[in-house]
N, CA, C and O atoms as CSV, one atom per row, in Angstrom:
chain,resi,resn,atom,element,x,y,z
A,1,MET,N,N,0.843,-1.182,0.000
A,1,MET,CA,C,0.000,0.000,0.000
A,1,MET,C,C,0.884,1.239,0.000
A,1,MET,O,O,1.873,1.295,0.730
A,2,THR,N,N,0.538,2.228,-0.809
A,2,THR,CA,C,1.291,3.466,-0.886
A,2,THR,C,C,1.044,4.292,0.363
A,2,THR,O,O,-0.108,4.483,0.753
A,3,PRO,N,N,2.100,4.785,0.998
A,3,PRO,CA,C,1.882,5.636,2.165
A,3,PRO,C,C,1.082,6.874,1.787
A,3,PRO,O,O,1.314,7.477,0.738
A,4,GLN,N,N,0.129,7.254,2.654
A,4,GLN,CA,C,-0.745,8.387,2.361
A,4,GLN,C,C,0.020,9.705,2.303
A,4,GLN,O,O,-0.397,10.627,1.603
A,5,LYS,N,N,1.152,9.808,3.041
A,5,LYS,CA,C,1.918,11.048,3.021
A,5,LYS,C,C,2.508,11.301,1.644
A,5,LYS,O,O,2.793,12.447,1.299
A,6,ASP,N,N,2.695,10.255,0.852
A,6,ASP,CA,C,3.238,10.405,-0.486
A,6,ASP,C,C,2.181,10.892,-1.472
A,6,ASP,O,O,2.519,11.383,-2.549
A,7,LEU,N,N,0.924,10.764,-1.119
A,7,LEU,CA,C,-0.152,11.213,-1.999
A,7,LEU,C,C,-0.395,12.707,-1.793
A,7,LEU,O,O,-0.187,13.236,-0.701
A,8,SER,N,N,-0.833,13.367,-2.842
A,8,SER,CA,C,-1.128,14.791,-2.734
A,8,SER,C,C,-2.383,15.000,-1.888
A,8,SER,O,O,-3.164,14.077,-1.658
A,9,PHE,N,N,-2.548,16.224,-1.438
A,9,PHE,CA,C,-3.741,16.587,-0.677
A,9,PHE,C,C,-4.988,16.215,-1.462
A,9,PHE,O,O,-5.922,15.626,-0.917
A,10,PHE,N,N,-5.000,16.566,-2.755
A,10,PHE,CA,C,-6.190,16.339,-3.574
A,10,PHE,C,C,-6.438,14.855,-3.839
A,10,PHE,O,O,-7.591,14.438,-3.956
A,11,ALA,N,N,-5.391,14.062,-3.933
A,11,ALA,CA,C,-5.580,12.623,-4.132
A,11,ALA,C,C,-6.302,12.011,-2.941
A,11,ALA,O,O,-7.169,11.153,-3.105
A,12,ILE,N,N,-5.943,12.454,-1.747
A,12,ILE,CA,C,-6.616,11.944,-0.549
A,12,ILE,C,C,-8.018,12.558,-0.431
A,12,ILE,O,O,-8.987,11.859,-0.135
A,13,ALA,N,N,-8.112,13.870,-0.667
A,13,ALA,CA,C,-9.384,14.574,-0.505
A,13,ALA,C,C,-10.468,14.042,-1.437
A,13,ALA,O,O,-11.646,14.035,-1.080
A,14,PHE,N,N,-10.073,13.597,-2.631
A,14,PHE,CA,C,-11.056,13.102,-3.594
A,14,PHE,C,C,-11.191,11.581,-3.584
A,14,PHE,O,O,-11.823,11.000,-4.466
A,15,SER,N,N,-10.591,10.944,-2.581
A,15,SER,CA,C,-10.762,9.498,-2.463
A,15,SER,C,C,-12.217,9.216,-2.077
A,15,SER,O,O,-12.845,10.029,-1.398
A,16,PRO,N,N,-12.748,8.084,-2.501
A,16,PRO,CA,C,-14.172,7.789,-2.250
A,16,PRO,C,C,-14.572,7.846,-0.775
A,16,PRO,O,O,-15.636,8.369,-0.445
A,17,GLU,N,N,-13.738,7.316,0.106
A,17,GLU,CA,C,-14.106,7.288,1.527
A,17,GLU,C,C,-14.166,8.698,2.114
A,17,GLU,O,O,-15.089,9.024,2.861
A,18,VAL,N,N,-13.189,9.527,1.780
A,18,VAL,CA,C,-13.175,10.892,2.307
A,18,VAL,C,C,-14.351,11.681,1.746
A,18,VAL,O,O,-15.021,12.400,2.487
A,19,ARG,N,N,-14.609,11.555,0.447
A,19,ARG,CA,C,-15.743,12.265,-0.159
A,19,ARG,C,C,-17.066,11.828,0.444
A,19,ARG,O,O,-17.920,12.661,0.745
A,20,ARG,N,N,-17.241,10.524,0.621
A,20,ARG,CA,C,-18.490,9.988,1.176
A,20,ARG,C,C,-18.732,10.550,2.583
A,20,ARG,O,O,-19.840,10.981,2.901
A,21,THR,N,N,-17.702,10.543,3.410
A,21,THR,CA,C,-17.832,11.063,4.771
A,21,THR,C,C,-18.104,12.562,4.765
A,21,THR,O,O,-18.953,13.043,5.516
A,22,ALA,N,N,-17.392,13.299,3.927
A,22,ALA,CA,C,-17.571,14.755,3.864
A,22,ALA,C,C,-18.975,15.123,3.393
A,22,ALA,O,O,-19.561,16.091,3.876
A,23,ILE,N,N,-19.508,14.358,2.459
A,23,ILE,CA,C,-20.874,14.620,1.984
A,23,ILE,C,C,-21.880,14.381,3.104
A,23,ILE,O,O,-22.806,15.172,3.280
A,24,ARG,N,N,-21.709,13.305,3.858
A,24,ARG,CA,C,-22.614,13.032,4.984
A,24,ARG,C,C,-22.563,14.158,6.014
A,24,ARG,O,O,-23.596,14.634,6.483
A,25,VAL,N,N,-21.348,14.572,6.355
A,25,VAL,CA,C,-21.186,15.658,7.328
A,25,VAL,C,C,-21.825,16.933,6.794
A,25,VAL,O,O,-22.528,17.628,7.527
A,26,ALA,N,N,-21.585,17.247,5.517
A,26,ALA,CA,C,-22.147,18.466,4.918
A,26,ALA,C,C,-23.666,18.437,4.926
A,26,ALA,O,O,-24.301,19.457,5.197
A,27,LEU,N,N,-24.256,17.290,4.634
A,27,LEU,CA,C,-25.718,17.202,4.618
A,27,LEU,C,C,-26.318,17.405,6.006
A,27,LEU,O,O,-27.331,18.089,6.157
A,28,ILE,N,N,-25.701,16.817,7.004
A,28,ILE,CA,C,-26.231,16.925,8.364
A,28,ILE,C,C,-25.981,18.322,8.936
A,28,ILE,O,O,-26.916,19.010,9.345
A,29,VAL,N,N,-24.715,18.730,8.959
A,29,VAL,CA,C,-24.362,20.021,9.559
A,29,VAL,C,C,-24.886,21.175,8.704
A,29,VAL,O,O,-25.401,22.159,9.236
A,30,GLY,N,N,-24.755,21.056,7.388
A,30,GLY,CA,C,-25.245,22.110,6.498
A,30,GLY,C,C,-26.746,22.317,6.620
A,30,GLY,O,O,-27.220,23.453,6.605
A,31,SER,N,N,-27.493,21.232,6.740
A,31,SER,CA,C,-28.944,21.351,6.905
A,31,SER,C,C,-29.293,22.044,8.222
A,31,SER,O,O,-30.183,22.894,8.266
A,32,ALA,N,N,-28.596,21.681,9.279
A,32,ALA,CA,C,-28.838,22.330,10.570
A,32,ALA,C,C,-28.525,23.824,10.482
A,32,ALA,O,O,-29.303,24.652,10.956
A,33,LEU,N,N,-27.396,24.163,9.880
A,33,LEU,CA,C,-27.030,25.574,9.739
A,33,LEU,C,C,-27.999,26.326,8.828
A,33,LEU,O,O,-28.352,27.472,9.108
A,34,ALA,N,N,-28.424,25.692,7.750
A,34,ALA,CA,C,-29.366,26.340,6.836
A,34,ALA,C,C,-30.694,26.617,7.543
A,34,ALA,O,O,-31.289,27.678,7.357
A,35,LEU,N,N,-31.150,25.671,8.347
A,35,LEU,CA,C,-32.395,25.888,9.096
A,35,LEU,C,C,-32.243,26.990,10.137
A,35,LEU,O,O,-33.146,27.806,10.323
A,36,ILE,N,N,-31.108,27.011,10.807
A,36,ILE,CA,C,-30.866,28.057,11.801
A,36,ILE,C,C,-30.816,29.427,11.132
A,36,ILE,O,O,-31.437,30.380,11.602
A,37,ASN,N,N,-30.080,29.513,10.044
A,37,ASN,CA,C,-29.855,30.817,9.399
A,37,ASN,C,C,-30.991,31.274,8.483
A,37,ASN,O,O,-31.203,32.475,8.319
A,38,HIS,N,N,-31.722,30.332,7.886
A,38,HIS,CA,C,-32.723,30.699,6.885
A,38,HIS,C,C,-34.092,30.065,7.135
A,38,HIS,O,O,-34.962,30.106,6.265
A,39,GLY,N,N,-34.284,29.487,8.299
A,39,GLY,CA,C,-35.541,28.808,8.609
A,39,GLY,C,C,-36.752,29.702,8.499
A,39,GLY,O,O,-37.800,29.277,8.011
A,40,ASP,N,N,-36.620,30.942,8.949
A,40,ASP,CA,C,-37.770,31.859,8.885
A,40,ASP,C,C,-38.185,32.121,7.443
A,40,ASP,O,O,-39.377,32.209,7.146
A,41,LYS,N,N,-37.213,32.246,6.547
A,41,LYS,CA,C,-37.528,32.478,5.132
A,41,LYS,C,C,-38.119,31.225,4.483
A,41,LYS,O,O,-38.963,31.316,3.591
A,42,LEU,N,N,-37.667,30.060,4.942
A,42,LEU,CA,C,-38.234,28.805,4.425
A,42,LEU,C,C,-39.694,28.676,4.839
A,42,LEU,O,O,-40.543,28.299,4.032
A,43,VAL,N,N,-39.981,28.986,6.088
A,43,VAL,CA,C,-41.341,28.851,6.611
A,43,VAL,C,C,-42.287,29.837,5.943
A,43,VAL,O,O,-43.414,29.484,5.594
A,44,THR,N,N,-41.833,31.068,5.765
A,44,THR,CA,C,-42.707,32.088,5.179
A,44,THR,C,C,-42.695,32.087,3.657
A,44,THR,O,O,-43.493,32.782,3.029
A,45,GLY,N,N,-41.799,31.314,3.063
A,45,GLY,CA,C,-41.727,31.241,1.602
A,45,GLY,C,C,-41.179,32.497,0.957
A,45,GLY,O,O,-41.548,32.836,-0.168
A,46,THR,N,N,-40.298,33.189,1.666
A,46,THR,CA,C,-39.748,34.444,1.146
A,46,THR,C,C,-38.270,34.316,0.765
A,46,THR,O,O,-37.503,35.270,0.896
A,47,LEU,N,N,-37.889,33.154,0.304
A,47,LEU,CA,C,-36.498,32.951,-0.108
A,47,LEU,C,C,-36.206,33.752,-1.376
A,47,LEU,O,O,-36.996,33.767,-2.321
A,48,THR,N,N,-35.065,34.407,-1.370
A,48,THR,CA,C,-34.613,35.138,-2.544
A,48,THR,C,C,-33.450,34.379,-3.166
A,48,THR,O,O,-32.902,33.464,-2.552
A,49,VAL,N,N,-33.080,34.751,-4.359
A,49,VAL,CA,C,-31.944,34.096,-5.024
A,49,VAL,C,C,-30.669,34.241,-4.188
A,49,VAL,O,O,-29.959,33.251,-4.014
A,50,PRO,N,N,-30.348,35.431,-3.664
A,50,PRO,CA,C,-29.151,35.523,-2.817
A,50,PRO,C,C,-29.219,34.619,-1.585
A,50,PRO,O,O,-28.206,34.050,-1.178
A,51,ALA,N,N,-30.402,34.486,-0.992
A,51,ALA,CA,C,-30.543,33.611,0.182
A,51,ALA,C,C,-30.329,32.152,-0.195
A,51,ALA,O,O,-29.730,31.397,0.570
A,52,ILE,N,N,-30.806,31.753,-1.350
A,52,ILE,CA,C,-30.604,30.377,-1.819
A,52,ILE,C,C,-29.128,30.115,-2.067
A,52,ILE,O,O,-28.620,29.046,-1.726
A,53,LEU,N,N,-28.432,31.083,-2.660
A,53,LEU,CA,C,-26.989,30.934,-2.879
A,53,LEU,C,C,-26.240,30.823,-1.551
A,53,LEU,O,O,-25.303,30.034,-1.420
A,54,LYS,N,N,-26.661,31.618,-0.572
A,54,LYS,CA,C,-26.041,31.530,0.756
A,54,LYS,C,C,-26.296,30.172,1.388
A,54,LYS,O,O,-25.420,29.620,2.054
A,55,MET,N,N,-27.488,29.633,1.185
A,55,MET,CA,C,-27.804,28.308,1.719
A,55,MET,C,C,-26.909,27.248,1.096
A,55,MET,O,O,-26.422,26.355,1.789
A,56,LEU,N,N,-26.695,27.345,-0.207
A,56,LEU,CA,C,-25.814,26.384,-0.880
A,56,LEU,C,C,-24.390,26.499,-0.363
A,56,LEU,O,O,-23.720,25.485,-0.165
A,57,LEU,N,N,-23.925,27.712,-0.142
A,57,LEU,CA,C,-22.589,27.901,0.419
A,57,LEU,C,C,-22.482,27.364,1.841
A,57,LEU,O,O,-21.406,26.964,2.286
A,58,THR,N,N,-23.608,27.358,2.549
A,58,THR,CA,C,-23.632,26.836,3.911
A,58,THR,C,C,-23.215,25.360,3.936
A,58,THR,O,O,-22.622,24.904,4.914
A,59,TYR,N,N,-23.512,24.631,2.895
A,59,TYR,CA,C,-23.132,23.219,2.819
A,59,TYR,C,C,-21.654,23.050,2.480
A,59,TYR,O,O,-21.055,22.030,2.822
A,60,LEU,N,N,-21.069,24.027,1.821
A,60,LEU,CA,C,-19.672,23.943,1.423
A,60,LEU,C,C,-18.731,24.015,2.627
A,60,LEU,O,O,-17.675,23.381,2.628
A,61,VAL,N,N,-19.104,24.773,3.634
A,61,VAL,CA,C,-18.235,24.942,4.803
A,61,VAL,C,C,-18.020,23.620,5.545
A,61,VAL,O,O,-16.866,23.239,5.741
A,62,PRO,N,N,-19.064,22.901,5.969
A,62,PRO,CA,C,-18.800,21.632,6.666
A,62,PRO,C,C,-18.141,20.590,5.760
A,62,PRO,O,O,-17.365,19.760,6.236
A,63,TYR,N,N,-18.446,20.626,4.453
A,63,TYR,CA,C,-17.776,19.703,3.525
A,63,TYR,C,C,-16.277,19.984,3.515
A,63,TYR,O,O,-15.470,19.058,3.590
A,64,SER,N,N,-15.910,21.237,3.424
A,64,SER,CA,C,-14.502,21.611,3.381
A,64,SER,C,C,-13.778,21.280,4.679
A,64,SER,O,O,-12.660,20.764,4.656
A,65,VAL,N,N,-14.409,21.573,5.804
A,65,VAL,CA,C,-13.791,21.288,7.099
A,65,VAL,C,C,-13.612,19.782,7.292
A,65,VAL,O,O,-12.569,19.330,7.764
A,66,SER,N,N,-14.619,19.023,6.928
A,66,SER,CA,C,-14.523,17.570,7.058
A,66,SER,C,C,-13.417,17.001,6.176
A,66,SER,O,O,-12.651,16.138,6.605
A,67,THR,N,N,-13.341,17.489,4.946
A,67,THR,CA,C,-12.312,17.016,4.024
A,67,THR,C,C,-10.923,17.369,4.529
A,67,THR,O,O,-10.035,16.517,4.560
A,68,TRP,N,N,-10.735,18.607,4.922
A,68,TRP,CA,C,-9.430,19.054,5.427
A,68,TRP,C,C,-9.013,18.217,6.637
A,68,TRP,O,O,-7.874,17.757,6.717
A,69,SER,N,N,-9.938,18.022,7.574
A,69,SER,CA,C,-9.639,17.245,8.776
A,69,SER,C,C,-9.289,15.802,8.448
A,69,SER,O,O,-8.370,15.233,9.037
A,70,ALA,N,N,-10.014,15.211,7.515
A,70,ALA,CA,C,-9.748,13.823,7.143
A,70,ALA,C,C,-8.370,13.675,6.510
A,70,ALA,O,O,-7.636,12.742,6.832
A,71,VAL,N,N,-8.020,14.582,5.619
A,71,VAL,CA,C,-6.702,14.513,4.967
A,71,VAL,C,C,-5.597,14.658,6.005
A,71,VAL,O,O,-4.628,13.898,5.992
A,72,LYS,N,N,-5.734,15.622,6.898
A,72,LYS,CA,C,-4.715,15.823,7.929
A,72,LYS,C,C,-4.612,14.602,8.841
A,72,LYS,O,O,-3.510,14.196,9.208
A,73,ALA,N,N,-5.752,14.014,9.208
A,73,ALA,CA,C,-5.747,12.839,10.083
A,73,ALA,C,C,-5.121,11.634,9.387
A,73,ALA,O,O,-4.344,10.896,9.992
A,74,ILE,N,N,-5.458,11.440,8.125
A,74,ILE,CA,C,-4.896,10.314,7.377
A,74,ILE,C,C,-3.388,10.457,7.269
A,74,ILE,O,O,-2.655,9.486,7.458
A,75,ARG,N,N,-2.925,11.647,6.968
A,75,ARG,CA,C,-1.482,11.879,6.866
A,75,ARG,C,C,-0.794,11.698,8.211
A,75,ARG,O,O,0.305,11.146,8.274
A,76,ALA,N,N,-1.430,12.158,9.292
A,76,ALA,CA,C,-0.830,12.048,10.623
A,76,ALA,C,C,-0.751,10.597,11.085
A,76,ALA,O,O,0.203,10.209,11.760
A,77,CYS,N,N,-1.747,9.798,10.723
A,77,CYS,CA,C,-1.801,8.404,11.166
A,77,CYS,C,C,-1.004,7.460,10.276
A,77,CYS,O,O,-0.845,6.286,10.609
A,78,ASP,N,N,-0.513,7.948,9.170
A,78,ASP,CA,C,0.156,7.090,8.206
A,78,ASP,C,C,1.321,6.311,8.808
A,78,ASP,O,O,1.481,5.129,8.504
A,79,GLY,N,N,2.124,6.926,9.635
A,79,GLY,CA,C,3.275,6.251,10.208
A,79,GLY,C,C,2.962,5.451,11.449
A,79,GLY,O,O,3.820,4.708,11.926
A,80,ASP,N,N,1.768,5.574,11.989
A,80,ASP,CA,C,1.366,4.893,13.218
A,80,ASP,C,C,0.702,3.567,12.875
A,80,ASP,O,O,-0.410,3.552,12.346
A,81,SER,N,N,1.359,2.469,13.165
A,81,SER,CA,C,0.850,1.150,12.773
A,81,SER,C,C,-0.459,0.802,13.474
A,81,SER,O,O,-1.226,-0.017,12.968
A,82,SER,N,N,-0.730,1.410,14.632
A,82,SER,CA,C,-1.985,1.102,15.323
A,82,SER,C,C,-3.174,1.803,14.682
A,82,SER,O,O,-4.324,1.487,14.987
A,83,HIS,N,N,-2.900,2.758,13.793
A,83,HIS,CA,C,-3.969,3.473,13.086
A,83,HIS,C,C,-3.695,3.444,11.595
A,83,HIS,O,O,-3.767,4.476,10.928
A,84,SER,N,N,-3.385,2.281,11.071
A,84,SER,CA,C,-3.028,2.186,9.660
A,84,SER,C,C,-4.183,2.540,8.743
A,84,SER,O,O,-3.964,3.006,7.625
A,85,GLN,N,N,-5.416,2.326,9.203
A,85,GLN,CA,C,-6.585,2.701,8.399
A,85,GLN,C,C,-7.568,3.399,9.335
A,85,GLN,O,O,-7.875,2.902,10.418
A,86,LEU,N,N,-8.051,4.549,8.901
A,86,LEU,CA,C,-9.050,5.243,9.699
A,86,LEU,C,C,-10.373,4.504,9.610
A,86,LEU,O,O,-10.717,3.941,8.571
A,87,GLY,N,N,-11.096,4.514,10.690
A,87,GLY,CA,C,-12.414,3.905,10.702
A,87,GLY,C,C,-12.397,2.410,10.963
A,87,GLY,O,O,-13.448,1.771,10.920
A,88,SER,N,N,-11.242,1.840,11.229
A,88,SER,CA,C,-11.225,0.395,11.509
A,88,SER,C,C,-10.775,0.136,12.918
A,88,SER,O,O,-10.697,-1.019,13.338
């Protein structure tokens, strides 16, 4: 197996496992944030195009944080034999 430290940030970030986890985190956390920040507009039906764009960006933040954290964790654990694979 190729050591993860030898792979680029993007190679790890776009790996299926990291993407799958980041999408789950983005859906859960992004939905909570969107409801907190825009719930009143959703309920009253007064969403504007700028508000919709802001809602979409709300999902990008947890996706990015999750991806960044996963890449850093994978790289940090690469040399530690007790954590050779995350999630196992």
